[in-house]
MIDOSE-1310 file (N, C-alpha, C; in nm, 2 decimals, decimal comma, always signed):
residues 87
madw	+0,08/-0,12/+0,00/+0,00/+0,00/+0,00/+0,09/+0,13/+0,00; +0,20/+0,12/+0,07/+0,29/+0,23/+0,07/+0,34/+0,27/-0,07; +0,36/+0,17/-0,15/+0,41/+0,19/-0,29/+0,31/+0,27/-0,37; +0,18/+0,23/-0,35/+0,08/+0,30/-0,43/+0,06/+0,45/-0,38
tsfi	+0,08/+0,47/-0,25/+0,07/+0,60/-0,19/+0,18/+0,69/-0,24; +0,30/+0,63/-0,24/+0,42/+0,71/-0,30/+0,40/+0,74/-0,44; +0,35/+0,64/-0,52/+0,33/+0,66/-0,66/+0,22/+0,77/-0,69; +0,11/+0,77/-0,61/+0,01/+0,87/-0,63/+0,06/+1,01/-0,59
ifal	+0,13/+1,02/-0,48/+0,19/+1,15/-0,44/+0,29/+1,20/-0,55; +0,37/+1,11/-0,60/+0,46/+1,15/-0,70/+0,39/+1,20/-0,83; +0,29/+1,12/-0,87/+0,21/+1,16/-0,99/+0,14/+1,29/-0,97; +0,08/+1,32/-0,85/+0,02/+1,45/-0,83/+0,12/+1,56/-0,83
lfyf	+0,23/+1,54/-0,77/+0,34/+1,64/-0,77/+0,39/+1,67/-0,91; +0,41/+1,56/-0,99/+0,45/+1,58/-1,13/+0,34/+1,65/-1,21; +0,22/+1,62/-1,19/+0,11/+1,69/-1,26/+0,11/+1,84/-1,23; +0,12/+1,87/-1,10/+0,11/+2,00/-1,05/+0,23/+2,08/-1,11
mmrh	+0,35/+2,03/-1,11/+0,46/+2,10/-1,17/+0,45/+2,12/-1,32; +0,40/+2,02/-1,39/+0,38/+2,04/-1,53/+0,27/+2,14/-1,57; +0,17/+2,14/-1,48/+0,05/+2,23/-1,51/+0,08/+2,37/-1,47; +0,15/+2,39/-1,36/+0,17/+2,52/-1,30/+0,32/+2,57/-1,29
gcgs	+0,41/+2,48/-1,31/+0,55/+2,51/-1,29/+0,62/+2,55/-1,42; +0,75/+2,52/-1,43/+0,83/+2,56/-1,55/+0,78/+2,49/-1,67; +0,73/+2,36/-1,66/+0,69/+2,29/-1,78/+0,56/+2,34/-1,84; +0,49/+2,42/-1,76/+0,36/+2,47/-1,81/+0,37/+2,57/-1,93
hkvn	+0,48/+2,63/-1,94/+0,50/+2,73/-2,05/+0,49/+2,67/-2,19; +0,55/+2,55/-2,20/+0,54/+2,48/-2,33/+0,41/+2,41/-2,35; +0,36/+2,34/-2,24/+0,24/+2,26/-2,25/+0,12/+2,35/-2,28; +0,11/+2,47/-2,22/+0,00/+2,55/-2,23/+0,02/+2,66/-2,34
grhs	+0,13/+2,66/-2,41/+0,15/+2,75/-2,52/+0,19/+2,89/-2,47; +0,23/+2,90/-2,35/+0,27/+3,03/-2,29/+0,42/+3,05/-2,29; +0,49/+2,99/-2,39/+0,63/+3,00/-2,40/+0,67/+3,14/-2,44; +0,80/+3,17/-2,44/+0,85/+3,31/-2,47/+0,80/+3,36/-2,60
kked	+0,77/+3,49/-2,60/+0,72/+3,56/-2,72/+0,84/+3,60/-2,81; +0,96/+3,56/-2,77/+1,08/+3,59/-2,85/+1,08/+3,51/-2,98; +1,01/+3,40/-2,98/+1,00/+3,32/-3,10/+0,92/+3,39/-3,21; +0,98/+3,40/-3,32/+0,91/+3,48/-3,43/+0,79/+3,40/-3,47
tkhl	+0,68/+3,48/-3,49/+0,56/+3,42/-3,54/+0,53/+3,46/-3,68; +0,61/+3,56/-3,73/+0,60/+3,61/-3,87/+0,74/+3,62/-3,92; +0,75/+3,60/-4,05/+0,88/+3,62/-4,13/+0,86/+3,72/-4,24; +0,96/+3,77/-4,29/+0,96/+3,86/-4,40/+1,00/+3,79/-4,53
dpvc	+0,92/+3,79/-4,63/+0,95/+3,72/-4,75/+1,06/+3,80/-4,82; +1,18/+3,73/-4,84/+1,29/+3,81/-4,90/+1,27/+3,85/-5,04; +1,18/+3,79/-5,11/+1,16/+3,82/-5,26/+1,07/+3,95/-5,27; +0,95/+3,94/-5,21/+0,86/+4,05/-5,23/+0,85/+4,15/-5,11
gkvv	+0,90/+4,10/-4,99/+0,90/+4,19/-4,88/+0,77/+4,18/-4,79; +0,68/+4,09/-4,83/+0,56/+4,08/-4,75/+0,58/+4,00/-4,62; +0,50/+4,03/-4,52/+0,51/+3,96/-4,39/+0,43/+3,83/-4,41; +0,50/+3,72/-4,37/+0,44/+3,59/-4,39/+0,42/+3,52/-4,25
dikk	+0,30/+3,48/-4,21/+0,28/+3,41/-4,09/+0,35/+3,28/-4,09; +0,40/+3,24/-3,97/+0,48/+3,11/-3,97/+0,40/+2,99/-4,00; +0,27/+2,99/-3,99/+0,19/+2,88/-4,02/+0,13/+2,88/-4,16; +0,17/+2,98/-4,24/+0,12/+2,99/-4,37/+0,23/+3,00/-4,47
gygk	+0,20/+3,00/-4,60/+0,31/+3,02/-4,70/+0,40/+2,90/-4,72; +0,51/+2,92/-4,77/+0,61/+2,82/-4,80/+0,74/+2,84/-4,73; +0,81/+2,74/-4,69/+0,93/+2,75/-4,62/+1,05/+2,69/-4,70; +1,17/+2,74/-4,68/+1,28/+2,69/-4,75/+1,40/+2,71/-4,66
mhag	+1,48/+2,60/-4,63/+1,60/+2,61/-4,55/+1,71/+2,64/-4,65; +1,79/+2,74/-4,62/+1,91/+2,78/-4,71/+2,02/+2,82/-4,61; +2,13/+2,75/-4,62/+2,25/+2,78/-4,54/+2,21/+2,78/-4,39; +2,13/+2,69/-4,35/+2,09/+2,68/-4,21/+1,99/+2,78/-4,16
ilyr	+1,93/+2,86/-4,25/+1,83/+2,96/-4,21/+1,70/+2,93/-4,28; +1,59/+2,94/-4,20/+1,46/+2,92/-4,26/+1,41/+3,05/-4,32; +1,38/+3,05/-4,45/+1,31/+3,16/-4,52/+1,17/+3,12/-4,55; +1,08/+3,21/-4,53/+0,94/+3,19/-4,56/+0,89/+3,28/-4,67
fcsr	+0,80/+3,22/-4,75/+0,75/+3,29/-4,88/+0,60/+3,29/-4,88; +0,55/+3,40/-4,93/+0,40/+3,42/-4,93/+0,34/+3,33/-5,04; +0,42/+3,30/-5,15/+0,36/+3,22/-5,26/+0,46/+3,13/-5,32; +0,42/+3,04/-5,40/+0,51/+2,95/-5,47/+0,59/+3,02/-5,57
kcld	+0,54/+3,13/-5,63/+0,61/+3,21/-5,73/+0,73/+3,27/-5,66; +0,72/+3,33/-5,54/+0,83/+3,39/-5,47/+0,93/+3,28/-5,43; +0,89/+3,16/-5,39/+0,98/+3,05/-5,36/+1,06/+3,01/-5,48; +0,99/+3,00/-5,60/+1,06/+2,96/-5,72/+1,17/+3,06/-5,76
qfei	+1,13/+3,19/-5,75/+1,23/+3,30/-5,78/+1,35/+3,29/-5,68; +1,33/+3,26/-5,56/+1,44/+3,25/-5,46/+1,53/+3,13/-5,49; +1,46/+3,02/-5,53/+1,54/+2,90/-5,56/+1,63/+2,91/-5,68; +1,59/+3,00/-5,78/+1,67/+3,02/-5,90/+1,80/+3,10/-5,86
epnk	+1,78/+3,20/-5,78/+1,89/+3,29/-5,75/+1,89/+3,34/-5,60; +1,92/+3,25/-5,50/+1,90/+3,28/-5,36/+1,99/+3,39/-5,31; +2,11/+3,40/-5,36/+2,21/+3,50/-5,31/+2,16/+3,64/-5,34; +2,09/+3,66/-5,45/+2,04/+3,79/-5,49/+1,94/+3,84/-5,38
yinq	+1,86/+3,75/-5,33/+1,75/+3,79/-5,24/+1,81/+3,80/-5,09; +1,90/+3,71/-5,06/+1,96/+3,71/-4,93/+2,04/+3,84/-4,91; +2,13/+3,88/-5,01/+2,21/+4,00/-5,00/+2,12/+4,12/-4,99; +2,01/+4,12/-5,07/+1,91/+4,23/-5,08/+1,84/+4,25/-4,94
smq	+1,81/+4,14/-4,87/+1,73/+4,15/-4,75/+1,82/+4,19/-4,63; +1,95/+4,18/-4,65/+2,05/+4,21/-4,54/+2,09/+4,36/-4,55; +2,06/+4,43/-4,65/+2,10/+4,57/-4,67/+2,00/+4,66/-4,60
């Protein structure tokens, strides 16, 4: 019986810490707002929501595009748009 009691106490403590402690930020979606939720399309300059559009990894950096047309232009000549967006 003592094993079950210890297990239940541990489970309740674990639940409480995940629900209200440090783990709750990721579980409940209250993590840091430092994470970008929008990206700037390097081809046309439009703001693209992170859950929409197209994404492309290039040199370890994620670039987001508002349309397939912008993505295709980027794939043809990526350095043109990367250098342009850094200026």
